[in-house]
N, C-alpha and C positions, 0 to 999 in steps of 0.2 A: 672109523671115520664118523659114525653117527654121534658119538659122545661129543663131537665138536659142532657138527650140523645142528644138533638139537640143544646146544648151550644156549642160554638167553641173550648172550652178547654176540653169537655168531651173525646173525643177520645185518646188525649195526657194522661189524667187521667187514663183511663181504661187500656191503654198500661202499665203504671207504675204499677196499680193493678195487672194486670194478670202476669206481669214478676216477681214481688216480692212475689205474693201469690204462684206461682206455685213452688217455691224452698223452702217455709216454711212448717213446720209441726205444728207450733202453731201460731195462729194470734190473737192478742189482739186489740180490738177497743174501744177507749175512746170517748164517745160521750155525748149528753145531750138529748138523746131519750125520757127518762121517766120523764121529767120536767113536772110541773103541768100546764104549759101555753101551748099554740099552736105554730107553726112555724109562725114567725122567731124568737120568744123568746125561742124556743127550737129547736133542731136539726130536719130537715125535715124528716119525715117517708119514704117519696118517694126517697130521695136521699140515705137514708140508706139501702132500699130495693135493690136500683140500685147497690150500692156497694156491697152488701152481694151476689146478683146474679152474678156480675162480678167475684168476688173471687171464688163462687161455680162453675162457668164455668170451672175453671182450678184446682181447689184443693178441696179435701175432708180433709183439715186440721182441728185440733181442732180449733174452733172458739168462742172466747170469747168476750162478751160485757161487759165492765167494766163501772158501774154506782157508783155514790158517795153520794147518799143522806144519811146523817148521822143519821138523827133522826129515830128511830125505827117506830114510828106511821106514819110518812110521807112516809116511805118506803112501808110500807103495803098499804097505801092508794094510792101511784102511781101505784103499781102493780094491784090494783082493777080498777083503772080509765082508764088503757090503755090494756084491755083484747085482743084487735086486735094485738097489737104489741108483746105482750107475745105469742100468737098464732103463729104469723109469725116467731119469733125466734125459736119456737119449730119446725116449719116446715123446718126450713134450718139448724137444728141441732146446733144452737148457745146457748152457755151456759151463763146465766146471772150471773155476779159476782158482789157482793158488795164490793167496794174496801176497805173501812175502817174496815171490818170485817176479812180481810185476814192477813195472816202472812206478816210481812213486812221485806224487805232486806234492810239494812242501807248501804248508798253509802257516802262516805265523802272524797274521794281522788279528790284533785284540786277543792274542793267546799268551798264556803265562810262558810257554815254551813252544818252539816250532813242532807240528806234527807232519809226518810223511804218510800219505794216503795212497793206497793202491789206485792207479788210474782208472780202472774199471768202475771202482766205488765213486771217485771224484766225478767222473764223466757222466754216470747214469742220470737219467731224468726222474727216476723213481728208485729210492733205496729203501729196502725193507728189513728191518732187523727182528728175526725170528728167534725168541730165546726160550729155554727151558728154565726150571727154577730149582736151585740146589742150595740147601741149607748146611753151612761147614760149621762144624762144631770143634773147638779146640779147648778142653778143659771146661771152663764155665762161659766161655765166650761163643757166640754164635755170629757169623757172618753170612750175607746173601750173595750167592752167584745168580745173577740175572742179566737184564739187557745191557748194563754198562760193561760188565766183564766179557760178554759176548763181544761187543764192540771193541775192547781193549785189544784184542788180538789182530786188529787191522788198523789201529791207530798208533804208528811207531813214532819214537822219539829219535831214532836214528835212521839213516838212509842205508840199510843193508838188509840182507834176507834172512838172518839169524837161522841158517840152515844147520849150525852146530847146537841150536837150542831145541829142546822139546818144548811143547806148549806149556807144560808145568813149569819149566824153568823160565820161560818168558813171563808167565803171569807172576812168578815170584819176584822177578825184577820190576815189573810193571807196578806191582802193589805197593812199592816204595813211593810211587808217584801217584797214588790213586786219588788223593785229594785234589791234586791240579788236574790230573787227567779227567775226573768228573767236571771241574769247572771249564776246562778247555773243550771237552765234548760237548757240553751245553751250549757254549759260544759257537762252536762249529755248525750247530743245528741251524743257526740264523742264514747262515750261507748255503749249507748242504742239509737241508730237511730230510727227516728220517721218519717213516711210518714204524713203530715198534708194535710187535705183537709178542705178548709173553704168556707161554702156557703154563698156568698154575693149577690146571686140573688135578694133576699129580705132582708132588713135590718129592725130590730125592734128598736124603740125609747122609752126610758123611761125618766122620770123626777121626780123631788122631790115630785110632787104632784100624779103620777100615775105611777104604774109599767109598765103598757102597753099603751103608749101614741099614737103611731101611727106606720104605716108600710110604707116604702118607697121602690121603686124598685131601685136596683143598678146595677144588671145584671152580677155581677162578680162571678166566679167559680174558685178558685185558688187551687194549690197543689204544694207541694214540700218537701224537706227534711229540710228546714229551717224555722221554724214556726215564728221566729222573722223577717225575711225578707217579709213573707206573711202579718204579721200584720203591718209592715211599709208600705207596699204597700196600705193596706187598709186605714190607717191613712191619707196617701197622697190623696186618692180617696175621703174621707169623710172630708178632711180638719179638722184633729184632731191633735193636738201636743200631743207629747208623754210627760207624766207626769215624 
């Protein structure tokens, strides 16, 4: 946890968290905490704990962790594989929500196409997007998996629960609409603001041969209300062109 507490940007992030949390009665967090891989291919448990402790220092608000594993068997396995995470969430009274099983609220005003959003995310007074950073390499091309793709798994184009999809299959489908999703997610922030926190202290790399190739240190911890600006800064730091 010290690598985050001692980071140059942490005090500024903590100030944002406490100011926003103290005024909210319901807080929804979207992360990738229950992924099957370890950090940095999933969200850091240490950073997550620090964020929750910072929130709880000023607020007893309803706190929801929204995860989005679509496949029923995979969801059960993830819960079984991460008992320490489940225990920690219970300790801090954090309710675990499976996004694709929730009632969806449709939003279509000013969007290219309608989006169906989990009710807990729509209703929350504070929304926090916590993302890790992964660079995907396919032959000579590289792409960034960060805050937008973390959000993509709860921004649906259809009103169903995708239980027959794995997260990989859903993202593969979503990628066909990534340009429009980027635009619509930015538009959505005007009515449903999000505080995005991106952990680029370490970066995971994947390629066409292996899902977990290697890890490199980047040393970045970024936060703000514009996830697109944060992803742009990361692309610049990692020398990745936007697709």
